[in-house]
N, C-alpha and C positions, 0 to 999 in steps of 0.2 A: 302656767297659760295656755298650753296646749290642751292639755286635759280638761280645763275650764272649757274651753271651745267645743271640744269634743263633747261634751254634756250637755252644753249649752244648744248645741246642735240636734244632739238625740232628744230632748226633751222638746225642742220645737217640731220636730218629725214624728214622734210618739203623737203628741198632742193633734196634730191635724191627722191622724192615722183613727185617734180615738174619737175625732168630732165624727170622722166618717162613720164609722160604727154603730153612734147612734142618733144618724140621718141628721146632722144637726149640721147647715153650712159652714165651712171653715174659714168665715170673712176674720180680719183682722181685727176688729171688737170682741170678736169669741177667744181669737188665740189672748189677747191682752185679758181677758177674766179668769180664762185657766191659769196661764201662767205667770200671773200679777206681776204684768208688764205694764209698763204706759204707752200707750199709742206710738210714739215716736220711737221707744227703744223696738217695738214690734216692728216699726215697719222698716228700721235698718236690720233687725234680725234677718226679716223675709228676702229684703235685697242680698244679703250676703249671701245664705242658701241657694238662694236663686242665683246668684254668681259661679255658682261652684254645682251647678246642675242639677238640688236636688231638690230645689221648689219652683211653681212657677204660677204666675195671676192669670187665672181664665179670666173668659170674658165677662161672667158674672161678678168680677172681682172677689171670688174664693179662691183662697191658695190651695194648689193642688200640684202634691206629691208626683215628680217624675218616676219613670220608672227604676232608676239609682235611686232615688228617694224612698222610694215604695219598699223595697227589697231592705232599705239602711232601718229603715221603722219598723217592717215587720220582723226584723231580727230582733231588735230591743224591745219591742212589746212581747216577744217571747219570752226574752230571760226574765223579761219582769214581771211575768205571770207565772211564771215557773218559780221563781224567788217567792211568790206570795204562797206557792203552795207550800213552798219547803218548810218557810213560817209558819204556816197554818198545822200542816199535819204532820211535821216531822220537829221543829222547835217550839208548837203550841202558842207562839207568840198571843197576847191579846190582840182578836181582829182591828181593833181600833187604830193601831198603830202597824198594820201589818203595811200597807199599801206606803206609810210612810217611809218605811225601811228597804220596801222594795225597790222604791225609785233613788237609794242609791248604789244600791246591788248590781242594778241594771246596768249601768256603766263600767263596772269591772268583774262582770262573768261572761267566759268568752266562752265561745261557739263551743267549743268542744268541754266544756263544763257543762253549759248549756244540755247538751247530748245525754252525759251522762246523769245530769238531776232528773230527764226524763224517762230516764233506765230506771234510776233510783224511786221515783214517784208513781212509776207503774203507765205511764205518758197517757197522763191527766187531759182532757181535753177543755176544761176551763177552770178560771182563777175561782181563788175559795168565794169571788163577790159573783161567779156565774158568769164572768164574762172570758169569750172564746179565745184557748191559746193556741198563736200562731203554729201551722207546723204540724199542732196534732192531726193524727190519723191523713198526714201527707199533705191537708189543704193548708190555706192562706190565714186560717184563723177569722173568716168571715162568717156572719149567722147565718145559719142555717137556711136557705130560702126556701125548703120543701117546711120548716115550721110555721107556725102563725107570728107574724110580725110580732113583736114585743112591743109596747105601748108604754108612755111613760104614766105613772099610776096619777099624777096631776090629772089627767083625762078622763080617769075613771069614776063615773057616776055613783057606783055603790055597787054591792054584791061582791061574791068569790070570783078571786083571782090566782094565779101560781105568781109567786116571785121569781122573776126570769133572771135578773142582772142590778148590779147597782155601778153608777158610773161611777167613772176614773176620777172625775171633779167631787164627784160625794165621799169617794172614799177615804180621801184625806181631812175630813169633817169627825174627829176623832168621837164629840161628845153624841155625834147621831149615830155614827156605826158601834158604838157603846151600846147604846139604847135597843138600839134594833136587834143586838146579838142578842144582848142581855135577856132580852123577852123571847130571844128563837127564832127570829123572824128573819132569815137568812135564804139565800137562793133556792129555791124547789120547795119550800112552805107555800102552802094554800091558807092564805089571811082571809078576813072577810072585810070589806072596805067601806065606809061611810063617810060623808060630811061633815065636818063639825066647825061652824063658822069658818074663817079663810083658812082652815087646815083639812089635812087629810087623816083620818083616823083608821089603823087596821086594828084587827082581835084576831088575835090566836088562842084559843083554848080560853084561858081565863086573862092572859096577859092581853093590856090595850098600852099602841102607841099614838099618840099624836104627832104627825109631823106637819110642819108648815110647808106652803104650796113650792116655796123654791125648792126645799128638799125633795116633795115628789115628783118634781120633775124629772130628777136624777136617779127614782128608782124605776124599772123597767116592768113590768108584768104581763102574764100570758092568759088565757082565760084557764079556769081550772077545770 
């Protein structure tokens, strides 16, 4: 039971952090969507973590990390994304399943093992999906503010862009991830974007992928 509570706590904290990364207000409704839990369950969970000094509600009703909560969330996110790199770079797991496996590993990797993983992997700065690894280069994992801010693909009307990162939320959609990676569309690649009905089309060489707008909102791009 204690392990279940720890896992639940870490999922809440990591989800608040990932919403912050993506510039999405961490409302309880957003937590409900990402964690797949009912509104009453989310309210109960947030209240529980608030009572432990890990979260609090801001004046705008967003769920915010306390200093202690942010430290814990950052440690969990670091382990999650290092696990993703291990699964991708060493084990060679299908990208469609890396996120799912890393969600399990993040709860059992100790800080000392995470440090060894970073050494083994050559201190990567991003996950296989382009998201920053907290602690890389001594930082906290936030996006580099000196770079052009990443934009949701759904907001791009057309032209060439560079794929920057894929939301943690979309990484759990094995079908979408499989299609993107099958056609070589991963972080760092330059693709041509066009609108196609209610979807967004991506072209890379002779490959073409059509994403529904809901998925395109969770893919982030920067100018090519």
